[in-house]
KEVOFI-275538 format. One record per residue (C-alpha): residue number from 1; z, y, x. Coordinates in steps of 0.001 Angstrom, whole numbers, plus 524288, in hexadecimal, padded with zeros to 5 digits. Last residue first. Layout:
N
(site NUM, (Z, Y, X));
...
REM end
This chain:
267
(site 267, (1BCEB, 59054, 5B7E5));
(site 266, (1C66B, 59B3E, 5B80C));
(site 265, (1C54B, 5A4B0, 5C2F4));
(site 264, (1C2E5, 5AF79, 5B9CA));
(site 263, (1C266, 5ACCB, 5AB23));
(site 262, (1CF7B, 5B0C1, 5A6E7));
(site 261, (1D3AC, 5AF11, 5988B));
(site 260, (1DCAB, 5BA93, 5938B));
(site 259, (1EB08, 5B68D, 592A8));
(site 258, (1F028, 5C3F0, 593A9));
(site 257, (1F89F, 5C3CE, 59FAD));
(site 256, (1F731, 5B5BC, 5A5B4));
(site 255, (1E8D0, 5B78E, 5A4BC));
(site 254, (1E22A, 5AAF3, 5A0BD));
(site 253, (1DB7E, 5A06D, 5A98C));
(site 252, (1E28B, 5A31A, 5B518));
(site 251, (1DD52, 59C8B, 5C291));
(site 250, (1DCEB, 5AA46, 5C892));
(site 249, (1E951, 5ACD5, 5C5DF));
(site 248, (1EB64, 5BA05, 5BCC3));
(site 247, (1EBAB, 5C83B, 5BE65));
(site 246, (1EB25, 5D0CF, 5B3A2));
(site 245, (1E0A9, 5D9B6, 5B011));
(site 244, (1E357, 5D7B4, 5A176));
(site 243, (1D5DD, 5D3B7, 59B16));
(site 242, (1CD7A, 5D149, 5A862));
(site 241, (1D90F, 5C88C, 5ACFD));
(site 240, (1D98C, 5C9AA, 5BB9F));
(site 239, (1D864, 5BD90, 5C50E));
(site 238, (1E204, 5BA08, 5CF7A));
(site 237, (1E4D9, 5AE0C, 5D7F1));
(site 236, (1DCCA, 5B186, 5E468));
(site 235, (1E248, 5BDEB, 5E8F8));
(site 234, (1EFBA, 5BA1E, 5E5F7));
(site 233, (1EE0D, 5AC97, 5ED6C));
(site 232, (1E772, 5B39B, 5F95F));
(site 231, (1F40F, 5BD24, 5F93A));
(site 230, (1FD1F, 5B2D0, 5F7F9));
(site 229, (1F64C, 5AB6A, 60310));
(site 228, (1F7D1, 5B70F, 60C8D));
(site 227, (205A8, 5B9D8, 608AE));
(site 226, (20995, 5AB53, 609AF));
(site 225, (2052D, 5AAE9, 6185C));
(site 224, (20AC5, 5B85B, 61AE5));
(site 223, (217F2, 5B53F, 61513));
(site 222, (217E1, 5A8CD, 61D1F));
(site 221, (21447, 5AFA4, 62A37));
(site 220, (21E73, 5BB8A, 6282A));
(site 219, (22AAF, 5B375, 62A2D));
(site 218, (2264F, 5AD6A, 63687));
(site 217, (2252A, 5BB3C, 63D9F));
(site 216, (232A1, 5BEDF, 639EE));
(site 215, (2387C, 5B0FD, 63F1F));
(site 214, (230FF, 5B293, 64B3F));
(site 213, (2398E, 5BE50, 64E26));
(site 212, (245BD, 5B6F7, 64AD0));
(site 211, (2413B, 5AACC, 652E0));
(site 210, (23F22, 5B4B5, 66002));
(site 209, (24CB1, 5B9EA, 65DD5));
(site 208, (252E4, 5ACFA, 65DA8));
(site 207, (24BF6, 5A834, 669BB));
(site 206, (2520F, 5B396, 67048));
(site 205, (2603D, 5B0F3, 66A32));
(site 204, (25DEB, 5A2F7, 66F4B));
(site 203, (25ADA, 5A7E7, 67CCC));
(site 202, (266CE, 5B124, 67DA2));
(site 201, (26F71, 5A536, 678AE));
(site 200, (2781F, 5A724, 66CBC));
(site 199, (26FA8, 5A134, 66233));
(site 198, (27481, 5A48F, 6537D));
(site 197, (276A1, 59AB3, 649C4));
(site 196, (27D13, 59E14, 63CBC));
(site 195, (27630, 5AB1E, 63CE5));
(site 194, (26F12, 5A92F, 63110));
(site 193, (2624B, 5AFBA, 63565));
(site 192, (25991, 5AFBF, 62B32));
(site 191, (24DF5, 5B47C, 63377));
(site 190, (2454C, 5A7DD, 63043));
(site 189, (24425, 5A5D4, 63E6F));
(site 188, (25303, 5A60D, 63FFE));
(site 187, (256FE, 59D25, 63570));
(site 186, (24C56, 59281, 6386A));
(site 185, (2501E, 5940E, 647A1));
(site 184, (25F5E, 591F6, 64467));
(site 183, (25BB2, 5866E, 63BB8));
(site 182, (253A0, 580D3, 646CC));
(site 181, (25FB9, 582B1, 64FD7));
(site 180, (267CC, 57B05, 646E4));
(site 179, (25D55, 57074, 64640));
(site 178, (25D21, 5703B, 654F5));
(site 177, (26B13, 56E23, 65724));
(site 176, (27793, 5766E, 65A0D));
(site 175, (27258, 5833C, 65A7F));
(site 174, (27EDF, 587F6, 65588));
(site 173, (281AE, 59095, 661A9));
(site 172, (27F8E, 583D9, 669C3));
(site 171, (27419, 578CE, 66BAD));
(site 170, (26EEA, 57FA5, 67772));
(site 169, (26C3A, 58C28, 67277));
(site 168, (25EA6, 58CF0, 67854));
(site 167, (25BCE, 57D85, 675AB));
(site 166, (25FCD, 57F8B, 6660B));
(site 165, (25680, 58C8E, 66643));
(site 164, (24B92, 583FB, 66ADA));
(site 163, (24E00, 57B13, 660C8));
(site 162, (24F31, 584D6, 655B8));
(site 161, (243FB, 58C87, 65A99));
(site 160, (23AA7, 57FEA, 65ACC));
(site 159, (23EB2, 57B5C, 64DE0));
(site 158, (23D81, 588EF, 647E0));
(site 157, (22F5B, 58A3E, 64D44));
(site 156, (22B91, 57C90, 647D4));
(site 155, (2303D, 58025, 63A87));
(site 154, (229FF, 58D0D, 63B7D));
(site 153, (21D2C, 5866D, 63F31));
(site 152, (21E1A, 57E07, 6336B));
(site 151, (2213F, 5885B, 62B0A));
(site 150, (2154F, 59055, 62E43));
(site 149, (20C18, 58446, 62E46));
(site 148, (21228, 581E8, 61FB5));
(site 147, (20F72, 59122, 61D7A));
(site 146, (20226, 58FE5, 6214C));
(site 145, (1FF42, 58349, 61881));
(site 144, (2065A, 58870, 60C53));
(site 143, (1FED7, 5955F, 60C71));
(site 142, (1F62F, 59259, 60159));
(site 141, (2013C, 58B1B, 5F92D));
(site 140, (20982, 597D1, 5FAE8));
(site 139, (1FEEE, 5A02B, 5F5EC));
(site 138, (1FC54, 597C1, 5EA94));
(site 137, (20A68, 597AD, 5E751));
(site 136, (20BE4, 5A6A6, 5E84C));
(site 135, (1FFF3, 5A7BC, 5DEC6));
(site 134, (20687, 59E07, 5D59E));
(site 133, (2135B, 5A5C8, 5D5AD));
(site 132, (20C1C, 5B14B, 5D141));
(site 131, (207BF, 5AB2A, 5C47E));
(site 130, (215D3, 5A853, 5C117));
(site 129, (21A33, 59DE7, 5B861));
(site 128, (219D0, 591C0, 5C270));
(site 127, (22227, 5996D, 5CAE2));
(site 126, (22D2C, 59A99, 5C215));
(site 125, (22DEB, 58BBC, 5C16C));
(site 124, (2336E, 58BDE, 5CF5A));
(site 123, (24013, 592A2, 5C928));
(site 122, (24237, 5865E, 5C0CC));
(site 121, (24753, 5811E, 5CE42));
(site 120, (2545A, 58681, 5C9D5));
(site 119, (25518, 57BFF, 5C067));
(site 118, (257F0, 5730A, 5CC53));
(site 117, (26610, 5772E, 5CB78));
(site 116, (268CF, 56EB7, 5C0C1));
(site 115, (26552, 56364, 5C937));
(site 114, (26F85, 567E0, 5D41D));
(site 113, (27A1A, 56A02, 5C8BB));
(site 112, (27752, 55CE5, 5C342));
(site 111, (2794C, 5568E, 5D0D8));
(site 110, (285EA, 55D0C, 5D24F));
(site 109, (28A21, 557F7, 5C4B1));
(site 108, (286B6, 54AA3, 5C810));
(site 107, (294D2, 544F4, 5C871));
(site 106, (297EF, 54C28, 5BC0A));
(site 105, (28F91, 542B2, 5B478));
(site 104, (2852E, 54825, 5AA7D));
(site 103, (27A06, 545D5, 5B391));
(site 102, (26E22, 5446E, 5AAD3));
(site 101, (270E8, 54FD5, 5A0AD));
(site 100, (27498, 55947, 5AB98));
(site 99, (2686C, 55578, 5B286));
(site 98, (26083, 5597C, 5A6B0));
(site 97, (2631F, 56892, 5ABFC));
(site 96, (25BB0, 565D2, 5B86E));
(site 95, (24EEE, 55FAC, 5B320));
(site 94, (247E3, 56AE0, 5AC44));
(site 93, (2448A, 5726A, 5B810));
(site 92, (241FD, 56820, 5C112));
(site 91, (23722, 562F8, 5B80A));
(site 90, (23033, 56FCB, 5B851));
(site 89, (23149, 570FC, 5C6D4));
(site 88, (22C4E, 56250, 5C794));
(site 87, (22049, 566DD, 5BF77));
(site 86, (21EAE, 57308, 5C777));
(site 85, (21D99, 56B82, 5D34B));
(site 84, (2147A, 56152, 5CD9A));
(site 83, (21841, 553D3, 5C8FD));
(site 82, (219CE, 55601, 5BAAA));
(site 81, (20D5D, 55F22, 5BB89));
(site 80, (20514, 55448, 5C1FE));
(site 79, (20A1B, 5499C, 5B842));
(site 78, (206A5, 55211, 5AC96));
(site 77, (1F883, 555AE, 5B10E));
(site 76, (1F332, 55E76, 5A560));
(site 75, (200E4, 5642B, 5A4AE));
(site 74, (20291, 567C3, 59507));
(site 73, (20DFF, 55CDD, 59241));
(site 72, (213E6, 55E11, 5A00E));
(site 71, (21435, 56CA0, 59F3C));
(site 70, (2195B, 56C35, 59182));
(site 69, (22372, 56255, 595F2));
(site 68, (227F6, 56B82, 5A0ED));
(site 67, (227CB, 57715, 59748));
(site 66, (2313A, 57050, 58E4B));
(site 65, (23A13, 56C14, 5987D));
(site 64, (23AE4, 57933, 59E61));
(site 63, (23E46, 57F56, 590D7));
(site 62, (2488E, 57440, 58E49));
(site 61, (24E2A, 577B9, 59B17));
(site 60, (24E2F, 585EC, 59928));
(site 59, (25613, 5829C, 58C13));
(site 58, (25EE1, 57993, 59375));
(site 57, (261D5, 58324, 59E26));
(site 56, (2645B, 58DBF, 593A9));
(site 55, (26ECF, 5862A, 58D36));
(site 54, (274A6, 581E5, 59A67));
(site 53, (27580, 59005, 59EFF));
(site 52, (27B5B, 5941D, 59197));
(site 51, (28605, 5892A, 592E3));
(site 50, (28959, 58B66, 5A0D6));
(site 49, (28B87, 59AA6, 59DFB));
(site 48, (2990C, 59C29, 5A402));
(site 47, (2985C, 59094, 5AD1D));
(site 46, (28B2D, 5943D, 5B349));
(site 45, (28F05, 5A274, 5B3E0));
(site 44, (29CA3, 59FD3, 5BB42));
(site 43, (295C6, 5969F, 5C436));
(site 42, (2885B, 59C08, 5C72D));
(site 41, (27FD4, 590E7, 5C869));
(site 40, (27C6D, 59296, 5B9E1));
(site 39, (27775, 5A035, 5BCEC));
(site 38, (26BE7, 59BBC, 5C580));
(site 37, (268C5, 5907D, 5BCC9));
(site 36, (26809, 599B5, 5B158));
(site 35, (25FDC, 5A25B, 5B8BF));
(site 34, (256D0, 5976C, 5BBE3));
(site 33, (25463, 594A7, 5AE11));
(site 32, (25244, 5A1A2, 5A8EE));
(site 31, (247C4, 5A415, 5B491));
(site 30, (240F0, 597E9, 5B006));
(site 29, (24168, 59C3F, 5A1D1));
(site 28, (23C5A, 5A9D8, 5A5A6));
(site 27, (2312F, 5A408, 5AC53));
(site 26, (22F08, 59AA7, 5A121));
(site 25, (22BC6, 5A6B3, 5981E));
(site 24, (22321, 5ACCE, 5A27B));
(site 23, (21B03, 5A14B, 5A532));
(site 22, (21970, 59E55, 595D4));
(site 21, (214D4, 5AC94, 593B5));
(site 20, (20B7D, 5A9F4, 59EF6));
(site 19, (20665, 59EE6, 59803));
(site 18, (20484, 5A498, 58AFB));
(site 17, (1FC77, 5AF87, 591E7));
(site 16, (1F416, 5A610, 598EA));
(site 15, (1F70C, 5A361, 5A882));
(site 14, (1F3F7, 5954A, 5A87E));
(site 13, (2023F, 592E6, 5ABB5));
(site 12, (203BB, 584F4, 5A95A));
(site 11, (20CD1, 5882C, 59D46));
(site 10, (203C0, 58EB7, 594F7));
(site 9, (1F77E, 58768, 596D8));
(site 8, (1FD81, 57A82, 5965A));
(site 7, (203AE, 57D7F, 589DF));
(site 6, (1F713, 5825C, 584B9));
(site 5, (1F050, 57556, 58970));
(site 4, (1F986, 56C12, 5833F));
(site 3, (1F8D1, 5733A, 57664));
(site 2, (1EA3D, 57114, 5760B));
(site 1, (1E0D8, 57CCB, 578D8));
REM end
C-alpha cells in the first residue's frame, strides 16, 4: 500500500483502528477550537487570555490546514472533494484566522470579527468523525421528501391562518399586516407563544385555541417520520465483527474496535 493510500485509509474514515484513533483525536481538537471561540467572546476572559487563545488558534489552524492538504492529496477525485459539502466546511475552518492578516486596517475590524466567527462552523466537522451521525444523516436523507411535503403544508397553513386572523382582528391589536399575522401564526402553531401579539376578539381567541391544538399534533409528525427512517437505517447499516462482537457499519471493511478485516457485505 502506498503512502497516499495509507493516508486516504486513515483520514477518510474507512473504519480501521488507526482511522478510529485519528477520528477521536480530531474530535477533541475541534471541541478545543470551538471552546476557544466561545471563551474568546466573553469580554473579560477574551482580553485577559488573548495571547493564549491566539496561540492555540494558530496551532489548531495549522493542524486543520495540514489535514485539509492531506485530504486533497489523498483524495481520488480532488475537485469533487474540494467543492463537496465537507470540503467547503474544511476550507471555512482554516480561512477565518488569516483574515486578520489580510484586513489589517482598523476600518475592517468588524469584517474581521465576522469572518473569525466562522470558526464556530468547525463544529460541523464533528459529524464526520462519528459513525452514529452517518446513520442519522441517512435517516434524514431518506425522509427528506416527506419532510419537504410536511413543511410545505405547514407553510401554507400558517399563511392561511395568519391571513384569517388579520381579517378577524380587522388589522387591530398588533395584527397590522398579513406578514405580522403570519408571524403570530408561526409562533402560535409551534407552541412558542411569545405573547407580543394577542388576539382580543372572541372569534380570534377561538381560532387561536384551534391553532394551538393543531400545533401539538404537528410537532409529532416530523418526529415520527425521522424515527421510522432512523430505525430502518440502523437495522440495515450494521454488521457484527466475528472477532470482538462489536457492531460496525454495513459498508465497513475493517472493525472500528479491533481492526479485524470484515467479509460481510463487502464485495
